[in-house]
VOPAGU-2260 file (C-alpha; in pm, 1 decimal, decimal comma):
REM VOPAGU-2260
SITE   aa  ch    i         X         Y         Z
SITE  MET   A    0    9595,6   -2123,6    5667,5
SITE  SER   A    1    9746,6   -2013,8    5334,3
SITE  GLU   A    2    9755,4   -1650,5    5220,0
SITE  ARG   A    3    9511,5   -1742,0    4934,6
SITE  THR   A    4    9260,6   -1871,6    5180,2
SITE  GLU   A    5    9279,9   -1580,6    5406,3
SITE  ASN   A    6    9222,8   -1338,4    5118,2
SITE  ARG   A    7    8909,8   -1527,5    5010,5
SITE  SER   A    8    8776,4   -1533,8    5362,9
SITE  ALA   A    9    8846,2   -1173,5    5409,4
SITE  GLY   A   10    8654,9   -1071,4    5103,8
SITE  GLN   A   11    8355,6   -1303,9    5188,6
SITE  GLY   A   12    8194,0   -1055,7    5422,8
SITE  PRO   A   13    8160,6    -751,0    5195,5
SITE  GLU   A   14    8039,9    -978,1    4905,1
SITE  THR   A   15    7750,7   -1108,1    5122,6
SITE  LYS   A   16    7641,2    -782,3    5235,2
SITE  ALA   A   17    7624,7    -652,6    4860,5
SITE  GLN   A   18    7427,0    -956,1    4783,0
SITE  ARG   A   19    7179,0    -890,4    5067,4
SITE  ARG   A   20    7157,6    -524,7    4954,6
SITE  LEU   A   21    7074,3    -633,9    4600,4
SITE  ALA   A   22    6819,8    -885,0    4720,9
SITE  ALA   A   23    6652,9    -625,0    4936,6
SITE  GLN   A   24    6637,1    -388,3    4644,5
SITE  LEU   A   25    6492,8    -649,5    4418,0
SITE  ALA   A   26    6230,8    -747,2    4680,6
SITE  ALA   A   27    6141,4    -383,5    4732,5
SITE  GLN   A   28    6098,9    -341,5    4353,7
SITE  LYS   A   29    5889,4    -641,2    4323,4
SITE  ALA   A   30    5673,9    -530,6    4618,0
SITE  ALA   A   31    5622,8    -194,0    4447,9
SITE  GLU   A   32    5527,1    -357,4    4114,4
SITE  ALA   A   33    5282,7    -585,4    4293,9
SITE  LYS   A   34    5134,7    -283,1    4475,1
SITE  LYS   A   35    5090,1    -105,1    4132,3
SITE  ARG   A   36    4930,8    -415,6    3978,2
SITE  ARG   A   37    4687,8    -433,2    4271,9
SITE  GLN   A   38    4607,8     -66,5    4232,8
SITE  ALA   A   39    4547,4    -101,8    3863,6
SITE  TRP   A   40    4333,0    -405,3    3920,1
SITE  LEU   A   41    4129,1    -234,6    4192,0
SITE  GLY   A   42    4085,8      65,6    3962,4
SITE  ALA   A   43    3954,8    -154,2    3671,9
SITE  LEU   A   44    3723,5    -333,0    3911,0
SITE  THR   A   45    3594,5     -10,4    4049,3
SITE  GLY   A   46    3527,1     106,1    3690,8
SITE  LEU   A   47    3336,6    -204,8    3614,7
SITE  VAL   A   48    3124,5    -157,5    3917,6
SITE  VAL   A   49    3032,4     198,4    3828,4
SITE  ILE   A   50    2942,3      77,5    3479,0
SITE  ALA   A   51    2721,8    -201,2    3627,7
SITE  VAL   A   52    2555,7      49,6    3858,8
SITE  ILE   A   53    2483,7     280,7    3563,0
SITE  VAL   A   54    2340,1      -3,6    3357,7
SITE  GLY   A   55    2133,1    -114,3    3644,8
SITE  VAL   A   56    1982,0     227,2    3692,3
SITE  PHE   A   57    1908,0     258,0    3325,3
SITE  VAL   A   58    1737,8     -79,3    3317,8
SITE  VAL   A   59    1530,4      -7,4    3624,1
SITE  THR   A   60    1441,6     336,3    3475,6
SITE  ARG   A   61    1330,5     183,5    3154,8
SITE  GLY   A   62    1144,5     -87,3    3336,6
SITE  GLY   A   63     957,6     182,0    3522,6
SITE  ASP   A   64     862,7     353,2    3193,2
SITE  ASP   A   65     732,9      27,1    3064,0
SITE  ASP   A   66     510,0      -3,9    3360,8
SITE  ALA   A   67     385,3     366,7    3319,8
SITE  PRO   A   68      74,0     437,5    3103,3
SITE  LYS   A   69     180,5     450,0    2742,8
SITE  GLN   A   70      78,4     748,6    2532,6
SITE  ALA   A   71    -127,8     648,0    2242,1
SITE  ALA   A   72      25,3     660,8    1901,7
SITE  SER   A   73     -47,3     983,0    1703,2
SITE  PRO   A   74    -337,1     917,4    1461,3
SITE  ALA   A   75    -141,9    1143,9    1213,9
SITE  GLY   A   76     105,4     856,0    1168,7
SITE  CYS   A   77      81,7     614,9     858,1
SITE  PRO   A   78     299,8     318,8     774,6
SITE  GLY   A   79     593,7     435,1     561,1
SITE  GLY   A   80     537,3     810,4     672,1
SITE  PHE   A   81     294,5     881,4     390,5
SITE  PRO   A   82      48,1    1048,7     397,9
SITE  THR   A   83      51,3    1272,6     703,8
SITE  LEU   A   84    -307,6    1272,2     831,5
SITE  PRO   A   85    -479,9    1548,1    1030,9
SITE  ASP   A   86    -548,6    1478,6    1404,0
SITE  GLY   A   87    -827,2    1255,0    1455,8
SITE  ALA   A   88    -853,9    1131,7    1095,1
SITE  ASP   A   89    -965,2     790,9    1006,7
SITE  GLN   A   90    -671,3     548,9     953,9
SITE  ALA   A   91    -834,2     427,5     626,7
SITE  LEU   A   92    -691,2     745,2     476,6
SITE  CYS   A   93    -344,6     583,8     505,0
SITE  THR   A   94    -443,2     351,4     233,6
SITE  LYS   A   95    -496,8     428,0    -133,5
SITE  PRO   A   96    -867,0     381,4    -215,4
SITE  ALA   A   97    -990,0     164,5    -485,0
SITE  ALA   A   98   -1188,7     350,9    -756,7
SITE  GLY   A   99   -1395,8     159,7    -996,2
SITE  LYS   A  100   -1614,3     265,7   -1291,0
SITE  GLY   A  101   -1951,5     431,0   -1250,0
SITE  GLU   A  102   -2291,5     297,6   -1345,0
SITE  GLY   A  103   -2529,2     456,2   -1591,5
SITE  GLU   A  104   -2508,0     792,5   -1770,3
SITE  LEU   A  105   -2368,1    1071,9   -1544,8
SITE  THR   A  106   -2575,0    1383,3   -1601,8
SITE  GLY   A  107   -2446,6    1606,1   -1330,6
SITE  LEU   A  108   -2174,3    1651,1   -1060,3
SITE  LYS   A  109   -2217,0    1419,3    -760,3
SITE  ALA   A  110   -2002,8    1453,6    -441,4
SITE  THR   A  111   -2042,3    1151,1    -218,6
SITE  PRO   A  112   -1873,1    1144,7     122,2
SITE  LEU   A  113   -1727,2     801,9     180,0
SITE  ILE   A  114   -1558,8     896,4     512,2
SITE  ARG   A  115   -1680,9    1217,4     694,8
SITE  GLY   A  116   -1399,0    1411,9     860,0
SITE  ASN   A  117   -1442,1    1630,9    1171,9
SITE  GLY   A  118   -1213,7    1914,1    1058,8
SITE  PRO   A  119   -1297,4    2254,8     909,7
SITE  ALA   A  120   -1482,9    2283,4     586,2
SITE  ALA   A  121   -1296,9    2397,8     272,3
SITE  GLN   A  122   -1413,1    2732,1     137,6
SITE  ALA   A  123   -1328,9    2927,4    -174,1
SITE  GLY   A  124   -1006,2    3108,8    -163,5
SITE  GLN   A  125    -847,3    2864,7      78,4
SITE  GLN   A  126    -556,1    2645,5       1,9
SITE  ILE   A  127    -662,8    2279,7      24,6
SITE  THR   A  128    -433,5    1985,2      38,6
SITE  VAL   A  129    -551,4    1639,8     -76,0
SITE  ASN   A  130    -458,8    1290,8    -196,0
SITE  TYR   A  131    -655,9    1166,8    -490,9
SITE  VAL   A  132    -715,6     879,1    -736,0
SITE  GLY   A  133    -862,6     964,1   -1082,2
SITE  VAL   A  134   -1015,0     714,0   -1308,4
SITE  SER   A  135   -1245,8     708,8   -1621,4
SITE  TYR   A  136   -1600,7     703,0   -1507,8
SITE  ARG   A  137   -1700,0     474,6   -1807,0
SITE  THR   A  138   -1419,6     218,5   -1785,1
SITE  GLY   A  139   -1253,3     249,4   -1446,9
SITE  GLU   A  140    -906,2     297,0   -1589,7
SITE  GLU   A  141    -686,2     499,6   -1367,5
SITE  PHE   A  142    -516,2     799,7   -1543,3
SITE  ASP   A  143    -358,9     979,9   -1238,1
SITE  ALA   A  144    -299,6     948,9    -868,2
SITE  SER   A  145    -104,8    1154,5    -603,9
SITE  TRP   A  146     -36,5     816,5    -437,7
SITE  LYS   A  147     204,1     719,3    -708,5
SITE  ARG   A  148     423,9    1011,1    -631,1
SITE  SER   A  149     387,3     982,9    -253,9
SITE  GLU   A  150     313,5    1349,9    -244,7
SITE  PRO   A  151     -24,0    1519,5    -175,6
SITE  PHE   A  152    -169,1    1790,6    -414,1
SITE  SER   A  153    -236,5    2144,7    -304,8
SITE  PHE   A  154    -423,5    2409,4    -472,3
SITE  VAL   A  155    -639,7    2722,5    -405,1
SITE  LEU   A  156   -1005,8    2635,3    -413,9
SITE  GLY   A  157   -1244,9    2822,0    -650,5
SITE  GLN   A  158    -971,1    3000,4    -847,5
SITE  GLY   A  159    -984,7    2797,3   -1161,1
SITE  ASN   A  160    -662,7    2628,9   -1097,7
SITE  VAL   A  161    -832,1    2292,4   -1136,6
SITE  ILE   A  162   -1124,8    2156,5   -1330,1
SITE  PRO   A  163   -1461,2    2300,4   -1244,1
SITE  GLY   A  164   -1590,4    1967,9   -1096,0
SITE  TRP   A  165   -1323,3    2008,0    -842,4
SITE  ASP   A  166   -1367,1    2375,9    -761,0
SITE  GLN   A  167   -1735,9    2299,5    -713,5
SITE  GLY   A  168   -1728,7    1955,4    -567,4
SITE  MET   A  169   -1471,2    2020,1    -301,2
SITE  GLN   A  170   -1636,1    2323,9    -144,2
SITE  GLY   A  171   -1771,7    2242,2     205,5
SITE  GLN   A  172   -1575,2    1913,1     235,3
SITE  THR   A  173   -1430,0    1875,5     573,8
SITE  VAL   A  174   -1075,1    1801,1     664,3
SITE  GLY   A  175   -1036,0    1422,6     731,8
SITE  SER   A  176   -1308,5    1333,6     475,3
SITE  ARG   A  177   -1279,0    1095,1     178,0
SITE  VAL   A  178   -1502,7    1208,2    -107,9
SITE  GLN   A  179   -1600,0    1057,2    -431,2
SITE  LEU   A  180   -1633,9    1306,1    -699,8
SITE  ASP   A  181   -1833,3    1192,8   -1017,6
SITE  ILE   A  182   -1775,7    1469,5   -1272,9
SITE  PRO   A  183   -1943,6    1496,3   -1610,6
SITE  ALA   A  184   -1733,0    1571,7   -1911,6
SITE  ASP   A  185   -1835,0    1945,8   -1933,5
SITE  LEU   A  186   -1702,9    1989,3   -1582,0
SITE  ALA   A  187   -1383,5    1810,9   -1660,0
SITE  TYR   A  188   -1183,4    1814,9   -1979,0
SITE  GLY   A  189   -1455,2    1759,7   -2210,8
SITE  GLU   A  190   -1527,0    1473,6   -2460,8
SITE  LYS   A  191   -1239,8    1583,0   -2684,1
SITE  PRO   A  192    -977,3    1735,9   -2449,3
SITE  GLN   A  193    -765,0    2024,6   -2587,3
SITE  ARG   A  194    -500,7    1955,1   -2325,2
SITE  PRO   A  195    -251,1    1700,0   -2431,7
SITE  GLY   A  196    -278,5    1380,2   -2232,7
SITE  ALA   A  197    -585,0    1477,8   -2049,2
SITE  PRO   A  198    -856,8    1210,7   -2007,5
SITE  ALA   A  199   -1171,5    1230,8   -2197,7
SITE  GLY   A  200   -1533,8    1196,7   -2089,2
SITE  PRO   A  201   -1683,2    1187,7   -1751,8
SITE  LEU   A  202   -1435,0    1125,2   -1462,8
SITE  ARG   A  203   -1449,0     975,0   -1107,9
SITE  PHE   A  204   -1214,6    1091,4    -832,9
SITE  ILE   A  205   -1168,8     978,0    -484,4
SITE  VAL   A  206   -1033,6    1257,0    -294,9
SITE  ASP   A  207    -892,8    1265,5      76,7
SITE  VAL   A  208    -900,0    1609,8     227,6
SITE  LEU   A  209    -579,3    1644,2     437,9
SITE  ALA   A  210    -564,2    2014,8     526,3
SITE  VAL   A  211    -720,7    2349,9     462,6
SITE  GLN   A  212    -549,0    2689,1     521,7
């Protein structure tokens, strides 16, 4: 055997051991990485299971609520949120009434309940909140309505803050009522109103009583 061959053979043992150590290290590293991946995967799976359980509980709970007796919708609610009605009021008060012209000559104040409410009666000195539509008694032409503003009108009854036909005709009207007021000219703005823009002659109002304080 030559000297070169002996030298190569002598170095073969240490080289093989180094390769084995390197291979073992690589294998251990791969095993550790695989273990980490498994742990991460198990963690994610556990999270999904927890979420699924929570969703399942929520669905079951909601399903139980659906099976439970439902509370009736509050009668105070109207489509669109206006107006807000008193408890127990007729849902017809959610809709703007149609006011037409009167018949014949109006000789005195007439207050005609169209819907009778079961709330307290309005008295002089109390603040009353209403919705209303106002038209000419002779022609039926509308000149004002709180419905256009989506805002009710409030005033103190019997204090002269409104026309006399309102101060007189609204006394004793109960909350939840819809009342038709036919008001002669002398209890309204007169035949020749002094107030700019005020309607002349006899008037007809349809008034919904929403609250009394």
